[in-house]
C-alpha positions in Angstrom: -5.8 -55.8 5.6 -3.1 -53.6 6.6 -2.4 -49.8 5.1 0.9 -50.6 2.9 -1.3 -53.3 0.9 -3.5 -51.0 0.2 -1.9 -50.5 -3.4 -3.7 -47.4 -4.3 -3.0 -45.6 -1.3 0.6 -46.6 -1.5 0.6 -45.6 -5.2 -0.8 -41.9 -4.1 1.8 -41.5 -1.6 4.3 -42.9 -3.4 3.6 -40.3 -6.3 3.4 -37.4 -3.7 6.7 -38.1 -2.3 8.5 -38.6 -5.8 7.1 -35.3 -6.7 8.1 -33.6 -3.7 11.7 -34.9 -4.5 11.5 -33.6 -7.8 10.5 -30.2 -6.6 13.8 -30.3 -4.3 15.9 -31.7 -6.8 14.8 -29.3 -9.0 15.4 -26.0 -7.0 18.7 -27.4 -6.4 20.0 -27.6 -10.1 18.6 -24.7 -11.2 19.2 -22.6 -8.0 22.0 -24.1 -7.1 20.6 -24.1 -3.3 19.5 -26.7 -0.6 15.5 -26.1 -0.2 14.5 -28.8 2.1 11.1 -26.8 3.0 9.9 -27.7 -0.7 8.9 -31.2 0.7 6.3 -29.6 2.4 5.4 -26.5 0.4 2.5 -26.7 -2.4 2.9 -25.6 -5.8 5.7 -25.4 -8.2 7.3 -28.3 -10.9 5.2 -30.6 -10.6 2.2 -30.7 -9.0 1.9 -33.4 -6.5 -1.5 -32.9 -5.2 -2.3 -34.1 -9.7 0.6 -36.8 -9.0 -1.5 -38.5 -6.2 -4.9 -38.3 -7.9 -4.0 -39.8 -10.8 -1.8 -42.5 -9.6 -5.1 -43.2 -7.1 -7.0 -42.8 -10.4 -4.6 -45.4 -12.5 -4.0 -48.1 -9.8 -8.0 -48.1 -9.1 -8.8 -48.6 -12.7 -6.4 -51.2 -13.6 -7.0 -53.0 -10.3 -10.7 -52.9 -10.3 -11.4 -52.4 -14.1 -12.3 -49.0 -15.8 -15.9 -49.4 -15.1 -15.8 -49.9 -11.6 -17.6 -47.0 -9.7 -14.3 -46.4 -7.5 -12.8 -45.7 -10.5 -15.3 -43.3 -11.7 -15.1 -41.6 -8.2 -11.3 -41.1 -8.5 -11.5 -39.7 -11.8 -14.2 -37.2 -10.4 -12.2 -36.6 -7.9 -9.2 -36.1 -9.8 -10.2 -33.7 -12.4 -11.6 -31.8 -9.3 -8.2 -31.3 -7.7 -6.5 -30.8 -11.0 -9.0 -27.5 -11.8 -8.7 -26.6 -8.5 -5.1 -26.4 -8.9 -4.8 -24.3 -12.2 -7.8 -22.4 -11.0 -8.6 -20.9 -7.8 -5.6 -22.0 -5.9 -3.5 -20.2 -8.8 -5.5 -17.1 -8.4 -5.1 -17.2 -5.1 -1.6 -17.1 -5.4 -1.5 -14.2 -7.7 -3.9 -12.3 -5.5 -1.3 -12.8 -3.0 1.4 -11.6 -5.1 -0.6 -8.5 -6.0 -1.1 -8.1 -1.9 2.3 -8.2 -1.2 3.4 -5.3 -3.7 0.8 -3.5 -2.6 1.3 -3.6 1.3 5.4 -3.2 0.4 4.7 0.2 -1.9 2.6 1.5 1.1 4.7 0.3 3.7 5.4 3.5 4.8 2.0 4.5 5.7 2.0 2.0 8.5 2.6 2.6 12.0 5.5 1.9 13.5 5.8 -1.6 14.8 3.5 -3.0 12.4 4.9 -5.1 10.2 2.7 -7.6 8.1 3.5 -10.6 7.1 3.9 -11.6 3.6 1.4 -13.9 1.9 2.3 -17.5 0.6 1.7 -16.8 -3.1 3.1 -20.2 -4.2 -0.4 -21.6 -3.9 -1.4 -23.1 -7.3 -0.2 -24.7 -10.5 0.2 -23.7 -14.2 -1.2 -26.4 -16.9 2.2 -27.6 -17.6 2.7 -28.6 -13.6 -0.8 -30.0 -13.2 0.2 -32.1 -16.7 3.8 -33.4 -15.5 2.1 -34.1 -11.9 -1.0 -36.1 -14.1 2.1 -37.7 -16.1 4.2 -38.7 -12.9 1.0 -40.1 -11.1 -0.3 -42.3 -14.3 3.0 -43.9 -14.5 3.4 -44.6 -10.8 -0.4 -45.9 -10.2 0.5 -47.7 -13.5 3.7 -49.5 -11.7 1.6 -49.9 -8.4 -1.5 -51.7 -10.8 0.9 -54.2 -12.3 2.2 -55.3 -8.7 
């Protein structure tokens, strides 16, 4: 069986790609700038992680049935990923933002030549970002499950 024939895998990667392209389009529409780096970044609207795991679970449910262990595994996996995105990863981003502010405020205390690198703050997701990603994934998984 080829990888391209693995419908759940292709559904998950397609949902991820659509979500990342949506992020790029959203920045272009709202900020009027082309930001290709958004294709590879985490965080933001919609959650590509949520889209991927929702597409995976949905396509597995459609192919094997909702009572199949594959579907159960995928749903548990999806729940953990989405919980993590809104909880731990989001908190880490908020902490990074606070630390960046503190470093900027205290920069006059650093030795000359020492330039601390700003921490990445766009790590996690809000509930709406995860929700939109999950809906995107459900739709993508449903479409691929029909194939």
